[in-house]
mmCIF file of the N, C-alpha and C atoms, coordinates in Angstrom:
data_MODEL
# 
_entry.id   MODEL 
# 
loop_
_atom_site.group_PDB 
_atom_site.id 
_atom_site.type_symbol 
_atom_site.label_atom_id 
_atom_site.label_alt_id 
_atom_site.label_comp_id 
_atom_site.label_asym_id 
_atom_site.label_entity_id 
_atom_site.label_seq_id 
_atom_site.pdbx_PDB_ins_code 
_atom_site.Cartn_x 
_atom_site.Cartn_y 
_atom_site.Cartn_z 
_atom_site.occupancy 
_atom_site.B_iso_or_equiv 
_atom_site.pdbx_formal_charge 
_atom_site.auth_seq_id 
_atom_site.auth_comp_id 
_atom_site.auth_asym_id 
_atom_site.auth_atom_id 
_atom_site.pdbx_PDB_model_num 
ATOM 1   N N  . MET A 1 1  ? 103.249 41.523 157.242 1.00 0.00 ? 1  MET A N  1 
ATOM 2   C CA . MET A 1 1  ? 103.002 42.898 157.617 1.00 0.00 ? 1  MET A CA 1 
ATOM 3   C C  . MET A 1 1  ? 103.400 43.788 156.447 1.00 0.00 ? 1  MET A C  1 
ATOM 4   N N  . LEU A 1 2  ? 102.535 44.686 156.094 1.00 0.00 ? 2  LEU A N  1 
ATOM 5   C CA . LEU A 1 2  ? 102.818 45.686 155.072 1.00 0.00 ? 2  LEU A CA 1 
ATOM 6   C C  . LEU A 1 2  ? 103.464 46.883 155.756 1.00 0.00 ? 2  LEU A C  1 
ATOM 7   N N  . VAL A 1 3  ? 104.598 47.332 155.244 1.00 0.00 ? 3  VAL A N  1 
ATOM 8   C CA . VAL A 1 3  ? 105.295 48.492 155.804 1.00 0.00 ? 3  VAL A CA 1 
ATOM 9   C C  . VAL A 1 3  ? 105.269 49.605 154.763 1.00 0.00 ? 3  VAL A C  1 
ATOM 10  N N  . LEU A 1 4  ? 104.754 50.765 155.146 1.00 0.00 ? 4  LEU A N  1 
ATOM 11  C CA . LEU A 1 4  ? 104.655 51.908 154.244 1.00 0.00 ? 4  LEU A CA 1 
ATOM 12  C C  . LEU A 1 4  ? 105.391 53.097 154.839 1.00 0.00 ? 4  LEU A C  1 
ATOM 13  N N  . THR A 1 5  ? 105.919 53.934 153.991 1.00 0.00 ? 5  THR A N  1 
ATOM 14  C CA . THR A 1 5  ? 106.538 55.178 154.424 1.00 0.00 ? 5  THR A CA 1 
ATOM 15  C C  . THR A 1 5  ? 105.615 56.321 154.034 1.00 0.00 ? 5  THR A C  1 
ATOM 16  N N  . ARG A 1 6  ? 105.321 57.191 154.970 1.00 0.00 ? 6  ARG A N  1 
ATOM 17  C CA . ARG A 1 6  ? 104.458 58.342 154.720 1.00 0.00 ? 6  ARG A CA 1 
ATOM 18  C C  . ARG A 1 6  ? 105.119 59.570 155.315 1.00 0.00 ? 6  ARG A C  1 
ATOM 19  N N  . LYS A 1 7  ? 104.899 60.695 154.689 1.00 0.00 ? 7  LYS A N  1 
ATOM 20  C CA . LYS A 1 7  ? 105.387 61.978 155.188 1.00 0.00 ? 7  LYS A CA 1 
ATOM 21  C C  . LYS A 1 7  ? 104.234 62.722 155.843 1.00 0.00 ? 7  LYS A C  1 
ATOM 22  N N  . LEU A 1 8  ? 104.550 63.827 156.485 1.00 0.00 ? 8  LEU A N  1 
ATOM 23  C CA . LEU A 1 8  ? 103.552 64.669 157.131 1.00 0.00 ? 8  LEU A CA 1 
ATOM 24  C C  . LEU A 1 8  ? 102.412 64.993 156.160 1.00 0.00 ? 8  LEU A C  1 
ATOM 25  N N  . ASN A 1 9  ? 101.190 64.840 156.633 1.00 0.00 ? 9  ASN A N  1 
ATOM 26  C CA . ASN A 1 9  ? 99.955  65.094 155.881 1.00 0.00 ? 9  ASN A CA 1 
ATOM 27  C C  . ASN A 1 9  ? 99.668  64.074 154.777 1.00 0.00 ? 9  ASN A C  1 
ATOM 28  N N  . GLU A 1 10 ? 100.447 63.021 154.668 1.00 0.00 ? 10 GLU A N  1 
ATOM 29  C CA . GLU A 1 10 ? 100.148 61.956 153.713 1.00 0.00 ? 10 GLU A CA 1 
ATOM 30  C C  . GLU A 1 10 ? 99.301  60.894 154.402 1.00 0.00 ? 10 GLU A C  1 
ATOM 31  N N  . SER A 1 11 ? 98.552  60.144 153.609 1.00 0.00 ? 11 SER A N  1 
ATOM 32  C CA . SER A 1 11 ? 97.600  59.169 154.152 1.00 0.00 ? 11 SER A CA 1 
ATOM 33  C C  . SER A 1 11 ? 97.786  57.795 153.546 1.00 0.00 ? 11 SER A C  1 
ATOM 34  N N  . ILE A 1 12 ? 97.167  56.830 154.193 1.00 0.00 ? 12 ILE A N  1 
ATOM 35  C CA . ILE A 1 12 ? 96.971  55.503 153.614 1.00 0.00 ? 12 ILE A CA 1 
ATOM 36  C C  . ILE A 1 12 ? 95.487  55.178 153.764 1.00 0.00 ? 12 ILE A C  1 
ATOM 37  N N  . MET A 1 13 ? 94.994  54.351 152.887 1.00 0.00 ? 13 MET A N  1 
ATOM 38  C CA . MET A 1 13 ? 93.602  53.905 152.939 1.00 0.00 ? 13 MET A CA 1 
ATOM 39  C C  . MET A 1 13 ? 93.571  52.431 153.301 1.00 0.00 ? 13 MET A C  1 
ATOM 40  N N  . ILE A 1 14 ? 92.637  52.072 154.177 1.00 0.00 ? 14 ILE A N  1 
ATOM 41  C CA . ILE A 1 14 ? 92.373  50.677 154.502 1.00 0.00 ? 14 ILE A CA 1 
ATOM 42  C C  . ILE A 1 14 ? 90.959  50.407 154.010 1.00 0.00 ? 14 ILE A C  1 
ATOM 43  N N  . GLY A 1 15 ? 90.866  49.573 152.995 1.00 0.00 ? 15 GLY A N  1 
ATOM 44  C CA . GLY A 1 15 ? 89.572  49.361 152.361 1.00 0.00 ? 15 GLY A CA 1 
ATOM 45  C C  . GLY A 1 15 ? 89.114  50.662 151.721 1.00 0.00 ? 15 GLY A C  1 
ATOM 46  N N  . ASP A 1 16 ? 87.804  50.818 151.615 1.00 0.00 ? 16 ASP A N  1 
ATOM 47  C CA . ASP A 1 16 ? 87.240  52.018 150.991 1.00 0.00 ? 16 ASP A CA 1 
ATOM 48  C C  . ASP A 1 16 ? 86.883  53.101 151.997 1.00 0.00 ? 16 ASP A C  1 
ATOM 49  N N  . GLU A 1 17 ? 86.896  52.774 153.293 1.00 0.00 ? 17 GLU A N  1 
ATOM 50  C CA . GLU A 1 17 ? 86.313  53.686 154.272 1.00 0.00 ? 17 GLU A CA 1 
ATOM 51  C C  . GLU A 1 17 ? 87.244  54.184 155.368 1.00 0.00 ? 17 GLU A C  1 
ATOM 52  N N  . VAL A 1 18 ? 88.408  53.588 155.534 1.00 0.00 ? 18 VAL A N  1 
ATOM 53  C CA . VAL A 1 18 ? 89.290  53.975 156.640 1.00 0.00 ? 18 VAL A CA 1 
ATOM 54  C C  . VAL A 1 18 ? 90.523  54.684 156.073 1.00 0.00 ? 18 VAL A C  1 
ATOM 55  N N  . GLU A 1 19 ? 90.726  55.925 156.530 1.00 0.00 ? 19 GLU A N  1 
ATOM 56  C CA . GLU A 1 19 ? 91.879  56.705 156.099 1.00 0.00 ? 19 GLU A CA 1 
ATOM 57  C C  . GLU A 1 19 ? 92.726  57.036 157.327 1.00 0.00 ? 19 GLU A C  1 
ATOM 58  N N  . ILE A 1 20 ? 94.025  56.785 157.219 1.00 0.00 ? 20 ILE A N  1 
ATOM 59  C CA . ILE A 1 20 ? 94.965  57.095 158.298 1.00 0.00 ? 20 ILE A CA 1 
ATOM 60  C C  . ILE A 1 20 ? 95.938  58.134 157.762 1.00 0.00 ? 20 ILE A C  1 
ATOM 61  N N  . THR A 1 21 ? 96.023  59.279 158.462 1.00 0.00 ? 21 THR A N  1 
ATOM 62  C CA . THR A 1 21 ? 96.838  60.409 158.010 1.00 0.00 ? 21 THR A CA 1 
ATOM 63  C C  . THR A 1 21 ? 97.892  60.731 159.062 1.00 0.00 ? 21 THR A C  1 
ATOM 64  N N  . VAL A 1 22 ? 99.111  61.009 158.603 1.00 0.00 ? 22 VAL A N  1 
ATOM 65  C CA . VAL A 1 22 ? 100.173 61.470 159.500 1.00 0.00 ? 22 VAL A CA 1 
ATOM 66  C C  . VAL A 1 22 ? 99.894  62.946 159.794 1.00 0.00 ? 22 VAL A C  1 
ATOM 67  N N  . ILE A 1 23 ? 99.582  63.235 161.057 1.00 0.00 ? 23 ILE A N  1 
ATOM 68  C CA . ILE A 1 23 ? 99.197  64.581 161.481 1.00 0.00 ? 23 ILE A CA 1 
ATOM 69  C C  . ILE A 1 23 ? 100.399 65.394 161.973 1.00 0.00 ? 23 ILE A C  1 
ATOM 70  N N  . ASP A 1 24 ? 101.323 64.727 162.698 1.00 0.00 ? 24 ASP A N  1 
ATOM 71  C CA . ASP A 1 24 ? 102.446 65.448 163.290 1.00 0.00 ? 24 ASP A CA 1 
ATOM 72  C C  . ASP A 1 24 ? 103.588 64.470 163.510 1.00 0.00 ? 24 ASP A C  1 
ATOM 73  N N  . ILE A 1 25 ? 104.799 64.966 163.408 1.00 0.00 ? 25 ILE A N  1 
ATOM 74  C CA . ILE A 1 25 ? 106.000 64.166 163.678 1.00 0.00 ? 25 ILE A CA 1 
ATOM 75  C C  . ILE A 1 25 ? 106.886 64.986 164.599 1.00 0.00 ? 25 ILE A C  1 
ATOM 76  N N  . LYS A 1 26 ? 107.203 64.431 165.777 1.00 0.00 ? 26 LYS A N  1 
ATOM 77  C CA . LYS A 1 26 ? 108.099 65.099 166.732 1.00 0.00 ? 26 LYS A CA 1 
ATOM 78  C C  . LYS A 1 26 ? 109.054 64.055 167.285 1.00 0.00 ? 26 LYS A C  1 
ATOM 79  N N  . GLY A 1 27 ? 110.324 64.179 166.950 1.00 0.00 ? 27 GLY A N  1 
ATOM 80  C CA . GLY A 1 27 ? 111.315 63.219 167.428 1.00 0.00 ? 27 GLY A CA 1 
ATOM 81  C C  . GLY A 1 27 ? 110.977 61.814 166.964 1.00 0.00 ? 27 GLY A C  1 
ATOM 82  N N  . ASP A 1 28 ? 110.868 60.904 167.932 1.00 0.00 ? 28 ASP A N  1 
ATOM 83  C CA . ASP A 1 28 ? 110.552 59.520 167.575 1.00 0.00 ? 28 ASP A CA 1 
ATOM 84  C C  . ASP A 1 28 ? 109.066 59.216 167.733 1.00 0.00 ? 28 ASP A C  1 
ATOM 85  N N  . SER A 1 29 ? 108.241 60.252 167.784 1.00 0.00 ? 29 SER A N  1 
ATOM 86  C CA . SER A 1 29 ? 106.792 60.090 167.938 1.00 0.00 ? 29 SER A CA 1 
ATOM 87  C C  . SER A 1 29 ? 106.068 60.635 166.717 1.00 0.00 ? 29 SER A C  1 
ATOM 88  N N  . ILE A 1 30 ? 105.012 59.950 166.327 1.00 0.00 ? 30 ILE A N  1 
ATOM 89  C CA . ILE A 1 30 ? 104.161 60.468 165.268 1.00 0.00 ? 30 ILE A CA 1 
ATOM 90  C C  . ILE A 1 30 ? 102.732 60.524 165.781 1.00 0.00 ? 30 ILE A C  1 
ATOM 91  N N  . LYS A 1 31 ? 101.962 61.446 165.255 1.00 0.00 ? 31 LYS A N  1 
ATOM 92  C CA . LYS A 1 31 ? 100.546 61.552 165.603 1.00 0.00 ? 31 LYS A CA 1 
ATOM 93  C C  . LYS A 1 31 ? 99.764  61.178 164.355 1.00 0.00 ? 31 LYS A C  1 
ATOM 94  N N  . LEU A 1 32 ? 98.862  60.218 164.508 1.00 0.00 ? 32 LEU A N  1 
ATOM 95  C CA . LEU A 1 32 ? 98.051  59.751 163.393 1.00 0.00 ? 32 LEU A CA 1 
ATOM 96  C C  . LEU A 1 32 ? 96.611  60.189 163.573 1.00 0.00 ? 32 LEU A C  1 
ATOM 97  N N  . GLY A 1 33 ? 95.983  60.554 162.482 1.00 0.00 ? 33 GLY A N  1 
ATOM 98  C CA . GLY A 1 33 ? 94.550  60.817 162.481 1.00 0.00 ? 33 GLY A CA 1 
ATOM 99  C C  . GLY A 1 33 ? 93.871  59.661 161.763 1.00 0.00 ? 33 GLY A C  1 
ATOM 100 N N  . ILE A 1 34 ? 92.806  59.147 162.339 1.00 0.00 ? 34 ILE A N  1 
ATOM 101 C CA . ILE A 1 34 ? 92.099  58.009 161.754 1.00 0.00 ? 34 ILE A CA 1 
ATOM 102 C C  . ILE A 1 34 ? 90.671  58.427 161.473 1.00 0.00 ? 34 ILE A C  1 
ATOM 103 N N  . ASP A 1 35 ? 90.295  58.340 160.222 1.00 0.00 ? 35 ASP A N  1 
ATOM 104 C CA . ASP A 1 35 ? 88.940  58.666 159.801 1.00 0.00 ? 35 ASP A CA 1 
ATOM 105 C C  . ASP A 1 35 ? 88.272  57.357 159.395 1.00 0.00 ? 35 ASP A C  1 
ATOM 106 N N  . ALA A 1 36 ? 87.303  56.924 160.210 1.00 0.00 ? 36 ALA A N  1 
ATOM 107 C CA . ALA A 1 36 ? 86.633  55.649 159.972 1.00 0.00 ? 36 ALA A CA 1 
ATOM 108 C C  . ALA A 1 36 ? 85.155  55.791 160.322 1.00 0.00 ? 36 ALA A C  1 
ATOM 109 N N  . PRO A 1 37 ? 84.303  54.966 159.701 1.00 0.00 ? 37 PRO A N  1 
ATOM 110 C CA . PRO A 1 37 ? 82.884  54.990 160.058 1.00 0.00 ? 37 PRO A CA 1 
ATOM 111 C C  . PRO A 1 37 ? 82.693  54.661 161.538 1.00 0.00 ? 37 PRO A C  1 
ATOM 112 N N  . LYS A 1 38 ? 81.617  55.171 162.121 1.00 0.00 ? 38 LYS A N  1 
ATOM 113 C CA . LYS A 1 38 ? 81.352  54.960 163.550 1.00 0.00 ? 38 LYS A CA 1 
ATOM 114 C C  . LYS A 1 38 ? 81.188  53.496 163.916 1.00 0.00 ? 38 LYS A C  1 
ATOM 115 N N  . ASP A 1 39 ? 80.799  52.644 162.963 1.00 0.00 ? 39 ASP A N  1 
ATOM 116 C CA . ASP A 1 39 ? 80.594  51.233 163.284 1.00 0.00 ? 39 ASP A CA 1 
ATOM 117 C C  . ASP A 1 39 ? 81.903  50.439 163.308 1.00 0.00 ? 39 ASP A C  1 
ATOM 118 N N  . ILE A 1 40 ? 83.019  51.076 162.966 1.00 0.00 ? 40 ILE A N  1 
ATOM 119 C CA . ILE A 1 40 ? 84.324  50.419 163.044 1.00 0.00 ? 40 ILE A CA 1 
ATOM 120 C C  . ILE A 1 40 ? 85.006  50.892 164.321 1.00 0.00 ? 40 ILE A C  1 
ATOM 121 N N  . LYS A 1 41 ? 85.301  49.950 165.204 1.00 0.00 ? 41 LYS A N  1 
ATOM 122 C CA . LYS A 1 41 ? 85.951  50.296 166.474 1.00 0.00 ? 41 LYS A CA 1 
ATOM 123 C C  . LYS A 1 41 ? 87.434  50.534 166.234 1.00 0.00 ? 41 LYS A C  1 
ATOM 124 N N  . VAL A 1 42 ? 87.938  51.625 166.778 1.00 0.00 ? 42 VAL A N  1 
ATOM 125 C CA . VAL A 1 42 ? 89.355  51.968 166.666 1.00 0.00 ? 42 VAL A CA 1 
ATOM 126 C C  . VAL A 1 42 ? 89.884  52.180 168.078 1.00 0.00 ? 42 VAL A C  1 
ATOM 127 N N  . HIS A 1 43 ? 90.889  51.375 168.466 1.00 0.00 ? 43 HIS A N  1 
ATOM 128 C CA . HIS A 1 43 ? 91.486  51.470 169.798 1.00 0.00 ? 43 HIS A CA 1 
ATOM 129 C C  . HIS A 1 43 ? 93.000  51.380 169.682 1.00 0.00 ? 43 HIS A C  1 
ATOM 130 N N  . ARG A 1 44 ? 93.704  51.973 170.636 1.00 0.00 ? 44 ARG A N  1 
ATOM 131 C CA . ARG A 1 44 ? 95.132  51.680 170.774 1.00 0.00 ? 44 ARG A CA 1 
ATOM 132 C C  . ARG A 1 44 ? 95.242  50.211 171.160 1.00 0.00 ? 44 ARG A C  1 
ATOM 133 N N  . LYS A 1 45 ? 96.325  49.562 170.762 1.00 0.00 ? 45 LYS A N  1 
ATOM 134 C CA . LYS A 1 45 ? 96.445  48.117 170.983 1.00 0.00 ? 45 LYS A CA 1 
ATOM 135 C C  . LYS A 1 45 ? 96.343  47.752 172.461 1.00 0.00 ? 45 LYS A C  1 
ATOM 136 N N  . GLU A 1 46 ? 96.953  48.548 173.352 1.00 0.00 ? 46 GLU A N  1 
ATOM 137 C CA . GLU A 1 46 ? 96.906  48.198 174.769 1.00 0.00 ? 46 GLU A CA 1 
ATOM 138 C C  . GLU A 1 46 ? 95.476  48.272 175.309 1.00 0.00 ? 46 GLU A C  1 
ATOM 139 N N  . ILE A 1 47 ? 94.680  49.179 174.777 1.00 0.00 ? 47 ILE A N  1 
ATOM 140 C CA . ILE A 1 47 ? 93.270  49.264 175.178 1.00 0.00 ? 47 ILE A CA 1 
ATOM 141 C C  . ILE A 1 47 ? 92.498  48.077 174.610 1.00 0.00 ? 47 ILE A C  1 
ATOM 142 N N  . PHE A 1 48 ? 92.755  47.746 173.359 1.00 0.00 ? 48 PHE A N  1 
ATOM 143 C CA . PHE A 1 48 ? 92.117  46.594 172.725 1.00 0.00 ? 48 PHE A CA 1 
ATOM 144 C C  . PHE A 1 48 ? 92.384  45.319 173.521 1.00 0.00 ? 48 PHE A C  1 
ATOM 145 N N  . LEU A 1 49 ? 93.638  45.106 173.926 1.00 0.00 ? 49 LEU A N  1 
ATOM 146 C CA . LEU A 1 49 ? 93.992  43.916 174.704 1.00 0.00 ? 49 LEU A CA 1 
ATOM 147 C C  . LEU A 1 49 ? 93.321  43.926 176.077 1.00 0.00 ? 49 LEU A C  1 
ATOM 148 N N  . ALA A 1 50 ? 93.228  45.089 176.700 1.00 0.00 ? 50 ALA A N  1 
ATOM 149 C CA . ALA A 1 50 ? 92.550  45.190 178.001 1.00 0.00 ? 50 ALA A CA 1 
ATOM 150 C C  . ALA A 1 50 ? 91.071  44.847 177.861 1.00 0.00 ? 50 ALA A C  1 
ATOM 151 N N  . ILE A 1 51 ? 90.441  45.311 176.799 1.00 0.00 ? 51 ILE A N  1 
ATOM 152 C CA . ILE A 1 51 ? 89.031  44.986 176.556 1.00 0.00 ? 51 ILE A CA 1 
ATOM 153 C C  . ILE A 1 51 ? 88.864  43.489 176.379 1.00 0.00 ? 51 ILE A C  1 
ATOM 154 N N  . GLN A 1 52 ? 89.754  42.869 175.617 1.00 0.00 ? 52 GLN A N  1 
ATOM 155 C CA . GLN A 1 52 ? 89.683  41.417 175.425 1.00 0.00 ? 52 GLN A CA 1 
ATOM 156 C C  . GLN A 1 52 ? 89.815  40.674 176.753 1.00 0.00 ? 52 GLN A C  1 
ATOM 157 N N  . ARG A 1 53 ? 90.766  41.097 177.598 1.00 0.00 ? 53 ARG A N  1 
ATOM 158 C CA . ARG A 1 53 ? 90.948  40.445 178.910 1.00 0.00 ? 53 ARG A CA 1 
ATOM 159 C C  . ARG A 1 53 ? 89.691  40.589 179.758 1.00 0.00 ? 53 ARG A C  1 
ATOM 160 N N  . GLU A 1 54 ? 89.107  41.780 179.763 1.00 0.00 ? 54 GLU A N  1 
ATOM 161 C CA . GLU A 1 54 ? 87.876  42.015 180.529 1.00 0.00 ? 54 GLU A CA 1 
ATOM 162 C C  . GLU A 1 54 ? 86.741  41.125 180.027 1.00 0.00 ? 54 GLU A C  1 
ATOM 163 N N  . ASN A 1 55 ? 86.626  40.983 178.708 1.00 0.00 ? 55 ASN A N  1 
ATOM 164 C CA . ASN A 1 55 ? 85.577  40.133 178.141 1.00 0.00 ? 55 ASN A CA 1 
ATOM 165 C C  . ASN A 1 55 ? 85.782  38.672 178.524 1.00 0.00 ? 55 ASN A C  1 
ATOM 166 N N  . ILE A 1 56 ? 87.026  38.210 178.509 1.00 0.00 ? 56 ILE A N  1 
ATOM 167 C CA . ILE A 1 56 ? 87.324  36.830 178.908 1.00 0.00 ? 56 ILE A CA 1 
ATOM 168 C C  . ILE A 1 56 ? 86.993  36.630 180.385 1.00 0.00 ? 56 ILE A C  1 
ATOM 169 N N  . ASP A 1 57 ? 87.395  37.578 181.221 1.00 0.00 ? 57 ASP A N  1 
ATOM 170 C CA . ASP A 1 57 ? 87.105  37.484 182.658 1.00 0.00 ? 57 ASP A CA 1 
ATOM 171 C C  . ASP A 1 57 ? 85.600  37.492 182.916 1.00 0.00 ? 57 ASP A C  1 
ATOM 172 N N  . ALA A 1 58 ? 84.871  38.330 182.176 1.00 0.00 ? 58 ALA A N  1 
ATOM 173 C CA . ALA A 1 58 ? 83.412  38.398 182.347 1.00 0.00 ? 58 ALA A CA 1 
ATOM 174 C C  . ALA A 1 58 ? 82.758  37.084 181.932 1.00 0.00 ? 58 ALA A C  1 
ATOM 175 N N  . ALA A 1 59 ? 83.249  36.483 180.856 1.00 0.00 ? 59 ALA A N  1 
ATOM 176 C CA . ALA A 1 59 ? 82.688  35.203 180.404 1.00 0.00 ? 59 ALA A CA 1 
ATOM 177 C C  . ALA A 1 59 ? 82.958  34.111 181.433 1.00 0.00 ? 59 ALA A C  1 
ATOM 178 N N  . LYS A 1 60 ? 84.151  34.104 182.017 1.00 0.00 ? 60 LYS A N  1 
ATOM 179 C CA . LYS A 1 60 ? 84.468  33.113 183.049 1.00 0.00 ? 60 LYS A CA 1 
ATOM 180 C C  . LYS A 1 60 ? 83.569  33.307 184.264 1.00 0.00 ? 60 LYS A C  1 
ATOM 181 N N  . ALA A 1 61 ? 83.370  34.554 184.651 1.00 0.00 ? 61 ALA A N  1 
ATOM 182 C CA . ALA A 1 61 ? 82.520  34.845 185.805 1.00 0.00 ? 61 ALA A CA 1 
ATOM 183 C C  . ALA A 1 61 ? 81.093  34.389 185.532 1.00 0.00 ? 61 ALA A C  1 
ATOM 184 N N  . SER A 1 62 ? 80.622  34.568 184.303 1.00 0.00 ? 62 SER A N  1 
ATOM 185 C CA . SER A 1 62 ? 79.268  34.138 183.952 1.00 0.00 ? 62 SER A CA 1 
ATOM 186 C C  . SER A 1 62 ? 79.132  32.625 184.069 1.00 0.00 ? 62 SER A C  1 
ATOM 187 N N  . ILE A 1 63 ? 80.131  31.899 183.613 1.00 0.00 ? 63 ILE A N  1 
ATOM 188 C CA . ILE A 1 63 ? 80.097  30.435 183.690 1.00 0.00 ? 63 ILE A CA 1 
ATOM 189 C C  . ILE A 1 63 ? 80.101  29.992 185.157 1.00 0.00 ? 63 ILE A C  1 
ATOM 190 N N  . GLU A 1 64 ? 80.918  30.645 185.977 1.00 0.00 ? 64 GLU A N  1 
ATOM 191 C CA . GLU A 1 64 ? 80.952  30.313 187.407 1.00 0.00 ? 64 GLU A CA 1 
ATOM 192 C C  . GLU A 1 64 ? 79.604  30.614 188.054 1.00 0.00 ? 64 GLU A C  1 
ATOM 193 N N  . ARG A 1 65 ? 78.984  31.719 187.680 1.00 0.00 ? 65 ARG A N  1 
ATOM 194 C CA . ARG A 1 65 ? 77.683  32.093 188.244 1.00 0.00 ? 65 ARG A CA 1 
ATOM 195 C C  . ARG A 1 65 ? 76.612  31.077 187.857 1.00 0.00 ? 65 ARG A C  1 
ATOM 196 N N  . ILE A 1 66 ? 76.688  30.553 186.634 1.00 0.00 ? 66 ILE A N  1 
ATOM 197 C CA . ILE A 1 66 ? 75.721  29.541 186.199 1.00 0.00 ? 66 ILE A CA 1 
ATOM 198 C C  . ILE A 1 66 ? 75.836  28.311 187.099 1.00 0.00 ? 66 ILE A C  1 
ATOM 199 N N  . GLY A 1 67 ? 77.069  27.928 187.420 1.00 0.00 ? 67 GLY A N  1 
ATOM 200 C CA . GLY A 1 67 ? 77.277  26.807 188.334 1.00 0.00 ? 67 GLY A CA 1 
ATOM 201 C C  . GLY A 1 67 ? 76.705  27.093 189.712 1.00 0.00 ? 67 GLY A C  1 
ATOM 202 N N  . ASP A 1 68 ? 76.906  28.316 190.188 1.00 0.00 ? 68 ASP A N  1 
ATOM 203 C CA . ASP A 1 68 ? 76.362  28.712 191.493 1.00 0.00 ? 68 ASP A CA 1 
ATOM 204 C C  . ASP A 1 68 ? 74.842  28.655 191.483 1.00 0.00 ? 68 ASP A C  1 
ATOM 205 N N  . ILE A 1 69 ? 74.246  29.155 190.431 1.00 0.00 ? 69 ILE A N  1 
ATOM 206 C CA . ILE A 1 69 ? 72.781  29.161 190.325 1.00 0.00 ? 69 ILE A CA 1 
ATOM 207 C C  . ILE A 1 69 ? 72.245  27.734 190.281 1.00 0.00 ? 69 ILE A C  1 
ATOM 208 N N  . GLY A 1 70 ? 72.955  26.867 189.551 1.00 0.00 ? 70 GLY A N  1 
ATOM 209 C CA . GLY A 1 70 ? 72.540  25.454 189.501 1.00 0.00 ? 70 GLY A CA 1 
ATOM 210 C C  . GLY A 1 70 ? 72.544  24.830 190.878 1.00 0.00 ? 70 GLY A C  1 
ATOM 211 N N  . GLY A 1 71 ? 73.561  25.131 191.683 1.00 0.00 ? 71 GLY A N  1 
ATOM 212 C CA . GLY A 1 71 ? 73.633  24.605 193.035 1.00 0.00 ? 71 GLY A CA 1 
ATOM 213 C C  . GLY A 1 71 ? 72.509  25.133 193.913 1.00 0.00 ? 71 GLY A C  1 
ATOM 214 N N  . ILE A 1 72 ? 72.173  26.390 193.771 1.00 0.00 ? 72 ILE A N  1 
ATOM 215 C CA . ILE A 1 72 ? 71.080  26.994 194.534 1.00 0.00 ? 72 ILE A CA 1 
ATOM 216 C C  . ILE A 1 72 ? 69.756  26.345 194.182 1.00 0.00 ? 72 ILE A C  1 
ATOM 217 N N  . LEU A 1 73 ? 69.548  26.119 192.883 1.00 0.00 ? 73 LEU A N  1 
ATOM 218 C CA . LEU A 1 73 ? 68.269  25.501 192.458 1.00 0.00 ? 73 LEU A CA 1 
ATOM 219 C C  . LEU A 1 73 ? 68.140  24.081 192.989 1.00 0.00 ? 73 LEU A C  1 
ATOM 220 N N  . LYS A 1 74 ? 69.231  23.328 193.041 1.00 0.00 ? 74 LYS A N  1 
ATOM 221 C CA . LYS A 1 74 ? 69.198  21.961 193.552 1.00 0.00 ? 74 LYS A CA 1 
ATOM 222 C C  . LYS A 1 74 ? 68.825  21.967 195.040 1.00 0.00 ? 74 LYS A C  1 
ATOM 223 N N  . LYS A 1 75 ? 69.366  22.941 195.781 1.00 0.00 ? 75 LYS A N  1 
ATOM 224 C CA . LYS A 1 75 ? 69.081  23.026 197.212 1.00 0.00 ? 75 LYS A CA 1 
ATOM 225 C C  . LYS A 1 75 ? 67.614  23.344 197.476 1.00 0.00 ? 75 LYS A C  1 
ATOM 226 N N  . LYS A 1 76 ? 66.963  24.097 196.610 1.00 0.00 ? 76 LYS A N  1 
ATOM 227 C CA . LYS A 1 76 ? 65.575  24.509 196.814 1.00 0.00 ? 76 LYS A CA 1 
ATOM 228 C C  . LYS A 1 76 ? 64.593  23.379 196.548 1.00 0.00 ? 76 LYS A C  1 
ATOM 229 N N  . LYS A 1 77 ? 65.007  22.337 195.849 1.00 0.00 ? 77 LYS A N  1 
ATOM 230 C CA . LYS A 1 77 ? 64.086  21.245 195.527 1.00 0.00 ? 77 LYS A CA 1 
ATOM 231 C C  . LYS A 1 77 ? 63.791  20.454 196.730 1.00 0.00 ? 77 LYS A C  1 
# 
């Protein structure tokens, strides 16, 4: 993990296109501004993890549905 120290209004660059700027500092909280191309998804980690869980659940449901459909087709023969 790279650890950087930044002050208010200072930025870091990720690659050539993503800029992260310290917008505000209040107590133990900081506000970051992220400037990235629209094709790069930016999420808070808890949202990112929730999306991953939903995708895994959806894939499992799809596999179960395929099994159900196979059973239905066998019954129709």
